[in-house]
Steps between C-alpha positions, in 0.01 A plus 500: 500500500501271202795261464405364158793441263503633149696378198814695604526343845390637834406869467542554872878472471505790256285704732724406793801627306327830438403528865855431614634786292279745689734493798798555273333807355458646848870451577657578164310827441636690799848350455526609138340838570729561797803393300417733213427783742834442674684502167327823398594658834859386486590565137255756365353734758708471819190512720531176695176432687254656256553279197522186710172584673323578174635180343382283788154657496469455122624143538232428760234640266637289214496189719137554601407567139656173387328309782167655396554392138593147610195479727270603215662234279453231765140600554431481126663157473305369800173625350587323174568176688177531695296569184654205315412265785127577487 
């Protein structure tokens, strides 16, 4: 791993910030999905466990999707840092 600084400061801190949001994506996705599913069950459809379950599952998929996108971004940035150091 290259720790060379560029003109904007240390690029590793930016990558660390992106990596730290990956955990938040895994928590916030199911919470938001479950909350929306619960609201749909309570106020729209009156079918309590179904909407909540669907919302949590969709939230988990959304969380994994966001983590995948962040991982691709981190990999691209690391490759750029490695290529600039050669």
